[in-house]
C-alpha positions in Angstrom: 0.0 0.0 0.0 1.4 3.5 -0.9 1.9 6.3 1.7 -1.1 8.3 0.3 -3.4 5.3 0.5 -2.4 4.7 4.1 -2.9 8.3 5.1 -6.3 8.4 3.4 -7.3 5.4 5.4 -6.0 6.8 8.7 -3.0 4.5 8.8 0.5 5.4 9.7 3.3 5.7 7.2 6.1 3.2 7.9 9.3 2.3 6.2 9.7 -1.1 4.5 11.0 -2.7 7.7 7.9 -1.7 9.7 9.7 1.0 11.8 7.8 4.2 12.3 8.9 7.1 10.3 11.6 9.3 11.8 10.4 12.7 12.9 11.9 15.6 14.9 11.0 19.3 15.3 14.0 21.5 14.5 13.0 23.8 17.4 14.0 21.0 19.8 17.5 20.5 18.3 20.3 22.1 20.2 22.4 24.5 18.2 26.1 24.1 18.2 28.5 26.9 17.3 32.2 27.3 16.3 34.8 30.0 15.7 38.3 29.8 14.4 41.1 30.7 16.8 41.2 34.4 15.6 37.4 34.5 15.2 37.6 35.2 11.4 35.3 32.2 10.8 32.2 31.7 13.0 28.9 29.9 12.5 26.3 27.9 14.2 24.1 25.0 13.1 21.5 22.4 13.9 22.3 18.9 12.6 18.9 17.8 11.4 20.1 14.5 9.9 22.0 13.5 13.0 18.9 14.2 15.1 17.0 11.8 12.7 19.6 9.1 13.5 22.4 9.7 11.0 25.8 8.2 12.0 28.3 10.3 10.0 31.2 7.9 10.8 29.4 4.7 9.5 30.1 3.2 6.1 26.7 1.6 6.1 24.4 4.0 4.0 21.4 3.0 6.1 23.2 4.4 9.1 25.1 7.2 7.3 22.1 8.4 5.2 22.6 9.3 1.5 22.5 13.0 2.3 23.0 15.4 5.3 20.7 18.3 6.2 21.7 21.2 8.4 20.3 24.5 9.4 23.3 26.9 9.2 23.3 30.3 11.0 25.9 32.8 10.0 26.3 35.8 12.4 26.6 39.3 10.9 30.1 40.1 9.5 31.2 36.4 9.5 31.8 33.5 7.2 31.4 30.0 8.7 34.4 28.5 6.8 37.2 29.3 4.4 36.9 29.4 0.7 37.0 25.7 -0.4 35.9 23.0 -2.8 34.9 19.4 -2.5 36.3 16.6 -4.5 33.1 14.6 -4.7 30.4 16.3 -2.6 27.4 18.3 -4.0 26.0 21.0 -1.7 22.5 22.6 -2.1 21.7 25.8 -0.2 18.3 27.4 0.5 18.2 30.8 2.2 15.6 30.8 5.0 16.2 34.3 6.1 18.7 37.1 5.8 21.1 38.2 3.1 24.7 37.9 2.3 27.2 36.9 -0.3 28.2 33.6 -2.0 31.8 33.7 -3.1 32.6 31.4 -6.1 35.2 31.1 -8.9 33.6 34.0 -10.8 33.4 36.4 -7.9 30.6 37.0 -5.5 26.8 37.1 -5.8 24.2 38.5 -3.4 22.0 35.9 -1.8 18.8 36.6 0.1 15.6 35.0 1.5 14.1 32.5 -0.9 17.3 32.0 -3.0 18.4 28.4 -3.8 21.8 27.5 -5.2 24.0 24.6 -5.8 27.8 23.9 -5.8 28.9 20.8 -7.5 32.2 18.9 -6.8 35.3 21.0 -7.8 33.5 24.4 -7.5 35.1 26.5 -4.8 32.7 28.4 -2.6 32.3 30.4 0.6 29.3 32.1 2.3 29.7 35.6 3.9 27.2 37.5 5.9 27.8 41.2 5.1 24.6 42.3 6.7 23.5 43.3 10.3 21.2 40.3 10.7 21.8 36.6 11.0 21.9 34.7 7.6 20.1 31.4 8.0 20.2 28.6 5.4 19.3 25.0 4.8 22.3 23.0 3.7 21.9 19.6 2.0 25.0 17.6 1.1 25.2 14.1 -0.4 28.0 12.6 1.8 30.1 10.7 -0.7 32.8 8.3 0.5 36.4 9.4 -0.2 35.6 13.1 0.0 38.5 15.6 0.2 38.6 19.4 0.2 40.9 22.0 -1.4 41.4 25.5 0.0 42.5 27.8 -2.9 43.4 30.7 -0.6 46.0 28.7 1.4 46.6 26.0 -1.2 46.1 23.1 1.1 44.1 19.9 1.0 42.1 17.9 3.6 42.0 14.3 2.6 39.5 12.0 4.4 39.8 8.3 4.4 37.9 5.4 5.9 39.6 4.3 9.2 41.2 1.3 7.5 43.3 3.4 5.1 46.7 4.9 6.0 47.7 8.4 4.9 51.1 10.0 5.5 51.5 13.8 5.7 52.7 16.5 7.9 49.8 17.7 10.1 48.5 21.1 9.3 45.9 23.1 11.3 42.6 23.5 9.5 42.8 27.3 9.7 46.5 27.6 8.9 47.0 30.1 6.1 43.4 31.2 6.3 43.5 33.9 9.0 
């Protein structure tokens, strides 16, 4: 029976393994925040997917989920992260409220409430709040395995690997060359 048929007959929608659907209210999710050591980069977020049971460290897609959803809040005058690109990850953004700038290879573009935009793998990007109010967005990312990041401003890479792989490199702080 399809979801619509169940709802029309007053039944509950369940997944194929008879578990109830997962549901949360984003007002009940604790917001976490971060700032770089010199406070050039600051942001706050609510991890919607993790509140729905996502385990980001799992290699099992049923536990990892095929996408991640976050509510991102960028305070006035801040950017949440350095200018960067992803090797394999797609990121979709939807502006819930506020306005700011999206930096990309071609320069910057104004973003505001109601705007939706996408960065595909290999496209460097950064969000900046150049206003006096919080900039709040939904962020949806597809969580590919083997993801790495490149930071054009500091010319460094972050390479992620499943726990069973060995990587050799000199450690570098995430914000080195950015502030």
